[in-house]
N, C-alpha and C positions, 0 to 999 in steps of 0.2 A: 734473575732471568725475567725477561719481559715477553708478553704474548704479542705476536705480530700476525697480521693478515695479509696474504698475497692474493690479489684479485687478478684473474685471467680474463681479459676483455675480448669480445668478439671483434675481429679485425674489420668487419664491414659495418656493423651497427654501433659498435662502441659500448654495447651493453655488457654487463658482467656475465661471463659464461659459467665460471665456477670460482671457488676460492680455496685456499689452503691456510690453515691456522697452524702456527708453530711457535716455539720459544727459542730465543737466542740470548746470549750474554749481553750484547749491545747492538747498536744500529749497524756497525760495520760487519759484524758476524751475520746479522739478518740479511743484509744486502748480498753477502757472499753466498748464503744458502739460497736466496731467491735467484741469483745468477745461475745456479746449478739447475734450477727448474725452468729456465728460459727456453721456450720452444719457438721463439720468433714472433709470437703474437704479443700485442700490447699487454703490459702488466702494471699493476700499481701495488706498492708496498706501504702498508699503514701500520702505525702504532697508536692505538687509541683513536683520537680524532685528528691525528697529524699524518699527512701523506709524506712519506720519507723519500720515495723515488718513483718515477714512472719510466717504464721502458717502452719505447715506440716499437711498432711492428717492424720486422725485418722484411724487406721486399722479396717476393717470390722470384726465383730465377726462371727463365723460360723453360729450362729442363724440368724443374719441379712442377710447374704448371702443366707441361706436356705429359709428364709421367702420371700425374694425378688424373688427368683427363683420359689418358689411354687405359688406365686401370679401370675406371668407371665404365668406359665404352666396352672394354673387353668383358667385364662382368655382365653387363646388360646383354651384350651380344651372345654370350654363352647361355644365359637364361633364355633368350629368344630362340636359340637353336634347340634347346630342350623342348620348348613349347612346340616348335615346328615338327620335331620328331614324334611327339606324342599327340599331335592334332587328330589323327585318325583312329586313335585307340580309345575304346570306351572307358569311361571312369567307372568306379565301383558302383555308383548309383544308377548306371545304365545310360547316362547322358554322354555326349561327346564334347571334347574340347574344340574350340574354334579359334581361329586367328583373326577373324573379321571383327570389325567394330561397327556397331549399329547404334547411332545416337537415338535417344528417345524422341519420338515424333511428338510435336506439340498437339495437344488435344484441341479439336475445333468445336 
């Protein structure tokens, strides 16, 4: 059995995001195992100093992009709603929460 490394690459920067090391009987078995871990992001399978295969990223469908964006907006919106509801209630240290943002003034 040989030791293989599967690198998961960031789809935007191309940098290594993380890797998995595993053993397989041969290259074909290693490729089959790596296919099972394919999440649609670019991947590279290595044996020693030899790159055996590169998987290109799978394009995001409009639904996937929309769902991901709506989940993030929904989460942030819910957190904002919680802050709005609690804005007038004193915190345990006696201060109050505020929703306003005051940037630091430059010192003259």
